[in-house]
N, C-alpha and C positions, 0 to 999 in steps of 0.2 A: 432411567437415570444414569446407568455408567457411558452411555453412550454419549451424553452431555457433557459429564462430568470428564472423561477420557478427551474428547474432543476441544475442549476447555483448554485442558491443562496443555496437550499437545501444541494447539496453536499460539496459548497466550508464551510458550516458551521458545516456540518456532520464530515467533515474530520480536522478540527482544534483540534490537540490534538489526532488525532486516530493513530492506529498503523502503517499504512502505511506512514502517514507524517513523525512518529520518523523512519521507515524504511528508507525514502527519505533522510533525515538528515543524517541515520547512511550510507547510500552508498555514499552519498555526503563528507561525512570526512573520508571516508575508499579508496575513489577512486580519489578525487577530481579533476573530469572531469564533470565539472554539464552540460554540453550539450549532450554528450553520457546520462548521466543521466536523464535528462528532457527527450531526445528522447525516453529511454526505457520507463519511466514512461506514456509518451502519447502513444506508441504503447502498451502498455501493457491496461494501462486505456480504449483505443478503443475496441481493442480487447475483453477483460472481460466487457464494458460493452453492446457491441453488444450482446454476448452471454447471457447476463444477462437478456437483453428486452427479448429474443425469446426463452430461454432454463430454466431460473432462476426457476420458478415456476415447473416446470418437476424435476429439482434435488434437490429442495425439497419438493417432495411429493414421491422421489424414494428412498432417505437415510432415514431412521428412525432416527428425532431425537434424541435418546439414543446415536446412532453413530455417527451423526454429531459433537455434541459436542466435544466427545472426540477426533476424528480426527483433528478438527480446534485447541483445546486446547493441542494436541500431538506437532502442526505444529509451534504454537509460541514456545511452549519449545526449540523445536529444531532449531526454529532462536535464540533464547537466546543463546543456545550453539555455534553456528557459529558466533555470534556475539565477544563472548569473545576469538576468537582465532584470534591473531594478524595476519596480513599480513607480509611474510617472508622480505618486503619491505618497511614496511607503508610509506606512504609520498613519494614514489619513482613512478619514472615513469611506472614501471611494475606494475598490479595492482594483478589479478590475471588469471587463464590460460583462465576464459571466456570473461575476459573483463569487462567492465564498463557498457556497452550498454545491454549485453547480459545476463548480471548479474540481472542487473535492471530489463529488460524485463521478465523473469522468477520469479523472486522474489516478483514482485509488479504482476505480474498474477495470481499467487499462494496464495498470501496474500489477494488477492479481492476476493476470493472465500469463499462463502458465509459472507462475511462482510457485515456490515451494509449499504454499499454504494453501493454492488451490488444489494442486497434486496431493496433498497430507488429507485434503476434503475429500477426494475423489476415493481414496483409499480409506478411509475412514469409513466413509458411506459402504461402503464395499463389504468392509468388516459386518459392523451393523446392521447392515441393509434397511435401515431406517434415513432415508434425506430430512426429514426433519428433525429430530432431534439431532444428529451432524450437525444441520446447518445452525441450529439455535447454539448449539457446543461452540462451533470454530467461530460464531458471530461473537458470541460473549469473549473468547478468547482475544479475537482482533480488537474488539472494541475497550478489553484491559490494556492491552498494549500501549496501542495507539492513543488509548485516552493519556496515558504515562506521558507520551511525545506532547499531546497537546495541551495538559496541564502545564509542563514545566518547561514547554517551548518558548512562551513570552517569558518566564523569569530567566531564564537565559538571558534572553536578548536584552535585557535589560542591565546587563553588567556586560556586554558583547555587543561589538558592532554588528548591525546585518549583513554590512561588506563582506566581513569573514564568517559569520555565520552562511553564507551563500556561496564562498569560495568553499570551504569545508564540504558541505551538501553537494556540491558539483565535482568534486575530486571524489568523493565516495560514489556516487552514480558513475562515473567514469570508470573506478575501479570495480564496480559490477558489472556494468557494461564489458570490460577488459575479461574480466573471471567466469563471465557467460563463455566467451568464444575459446579461453583456454581452458575451461574444465569442466565445459558443458556435458 
């Protein structure tokens, strides 16, 4: 039980203000389908954290450090560009060709690659030597933190224009990208 509780607490705290919490907020405001977004986050997190617990250490050893930081930085900058592109029918019933669930699943899975949460999952699995309990705890932590962004994201956009939400989110993603290059 301690593996679940400690994994939950570490990831819930780590995710506060993290890029994937920001991504959850952006997806919630873009698609306005909270259940599909939460399902996508859940599936992506379970898949990612299972991989992290079993393959994370191999990836960090196989990809040279200097290449990994540039790959991750470019991913964040590309996300910033994607965020700035408004949907054709923003706020309407149609979101985009992949839909809320699949878009969330793919973007969350990719955004978690090499993230501090993924690396924390690797360390927790090594400490507790229980992939299942650690994955349960880390997934619960992600769902808690990112669920806050999904729930409150729509309420915020009732008061703030989506244009400004996109600009702010894109700026944060660019800052994350630059921070990776500078301080990785």
